[in-house]
N, C-alpha and C positions, 0 to 999 in steps of 0.2 A: 542509630548512629552513636549515641552516647555510650552504649554498652560495648560497641566494637572497638572504640578508640582505646579504652583502658586495657581491654583484652589483647589488642595488638601490641600495645606498649609493654605489657607484662610478658608476652611471648618474646618480644625483641630482647628484653632484659634477661630472660631465661636463656636465650640462645647465646648472648654475649657472655654470660656467666659460665655457661657450659664450655664454650670454646676457649675462654681465658682461664679455665680451671687448672688444676695441677697437671703437669706434663711429666711423665716418667719414661725414661729410656730403658725399657725392660729388656731389650736385646743387646744393649751396650754398643749401639751404632754411632754414638756421638764421637766426634774427634777429640782426643785427649792429647794435647801437646806435651812433649817431654821437656823437662827442664834441662837446660844446657848451660854449663859454666863456661864463660868466655873470659880468658885472662887477657890483660892488656899486653900490647906489643912490647918487645924487649927494646925499648928506646930510653934515651937519657931523660926525656921529659917525664916518663913514668917512674924510672928507677931512682932518679935524683931530683925530687921536686925542689923548686926554689925556696929559699928561706928568707923571708922579708924581715927587716929590722923595724919593728913597730915601736912607736913612741907611746909612752904612758900619757894618760890624760892629765892636763894641768890641774893642780889642786883648786877646788872651788873656794872663792873668797866670799866673805860676808857681804860685800857691797856689789855682788854680781847682779846686773840688771837684765838678765836674759828673760825672754818672754815666757818661757816654760816655768820659771821659778817664782814669778811675782804675781800678785793678785791685782787684777785690773778693776778700776772703779773704787768707790769708797767702801765703807763698812756695809756689810749685808749683801754684797753681790757685785757682779761685774757689769758689763754693758747691757745684758738682758735683764738685770734685776735679780732679786732673790730667787733661787731655785733653778737658774739656767746656767 
């Protein structure tokens, strides 16, 4: 029984490896889709896109208390301690 189990396992592995091996389409039967260029419709939303008036960011001041710019906790680390 002990000799049959590894042999059966080895045979199963060999069959899986053989079936999952390289597959070549030697007769060129696989479907090859052709690339097709599709232009957008002739509509105003595509021809004349809207132009938004964007505002510039305000200048950052030295006394800005945003969470992303300040260090939490005392010297040596934040809430988790040093290294966190």
